[in-house]
C-alpha positions as CSV (number, residue, x, y, z in Angstrom):
1,X,-10.5,11.0,-37.5
2,X,-13.4,8.6,-36.7
3,X,-10.9,6.0,-35.4
4,X,-9.4,8.6,-33.0
5,X,-12.8,9.4,-31.5
6,X,-13.5,5.7,-31.0
7,X,-10.1,5.2,-29.2
8,X,-10.7,8.3,-27.0
9,X,-14.2,7.1,-26.0
10,X,-12.9,3.6,-25.3
11,X,-10.2,5.1,-23.1
12,X,-12.6,7.1,-21.1
13,X,-14.9,4.2,-20.5
14,X,-12.0,1.9,-19.5
15,X,-10.6,4.6,-17.2
16,X,-13.8,5.1,-15.4
17,X,-14.2,1.4,-14.9
18,X,-10.8,1.1,-13.4
19,X,-11.3,4.0,-11.0
20,X,-14.5,2.4,-9.8
21,X,-12.7,-0.9,-9.0
22,X,-9.9,0.7,-7.0
23,X,-12.1,2.7,-4.6
24,X,-12.6,-0.1,-2.2
25,X,-9.6,0.6,0.2
26,X,-10.6,2.4,3.3
27,X,-8.5,5.1,4.9
28,X,-8.2,3.0,8.1
29,X,-6.8,0.0,6.2
30,X,-4.4,2.2,4.2
31,X,-3.1,3.8,7.3
32,X,-2.4,0.4,9.0
33,X,-0.7,-0.8,5.8
34,X,1.5,2.3,5.9
35,X,2.6,1.6,9.5
36,X,3.4,-2.0,8.6
37,X,5.5,-1.0,5.6
38,X,7.4,1.7,7.6
39,X,8.1,-0.9,10.3
40,X,9.4,-3.4,7.8
41,X,11.8,-0.8,6.3
42,X,12.9,0.2,9.8
43,X,13.5,-3.4,10.8
44,X,15.8,-3.9,7.8
45,X,17.7,-0.6,8.4
46,X,18.1,-1.3,12.2
47,X,19.3,-4.9,11.5
48,X,21.9,-3.6,9.0
49,X,23.1,-1.1,11.6
50,X,23.5,-3.9,14.1
51,X,20.7,-2.7,16.5
52,X,19.3,-6.1,17.1
53,X,17.1,-5.3,20.1
54,X,15.5,-2.3,18.4
55,X,14.8,-4.2,15.2
56,X,13.0,-6.9,17.2
57,X,10.9,-4.4,19.0
58,X,10.0,-2.5,15.8
59,X,9.2,-5.9,14.1
60,X,6.8,-6.7,17.0
61,X,5.1,-3.4,16.5
62,X,4.8,-4.1,12.8
63,X,3.3,-7.5,13.5
64,X,0.8,-6.0,15.9
65,X,-0.2,-3.4,13.3
66,X,-0.5,-6.2,10.7
67,X,-3.1,-7.9,12.9
68,X,-5.4,-4.9,12.2
69,X,-5.3,-5.5,8.5
70,X,-7.5,-8.5,8.6
């Protein structure tokens, strides 16, 4: 029973340390990253559907959004 309490306590400490490390992403950066990912998926789907011009335009929009990630 003592070993179980030790594992639970260690898990709580590790979990709180992990959550503190992952809180550094801002909402602005996450939203731009979402736009870039959606554009990348759209480029692939449009290219597979043989919409070359549209895929180039969406790719350019994705690249412009990616500039805001830096």
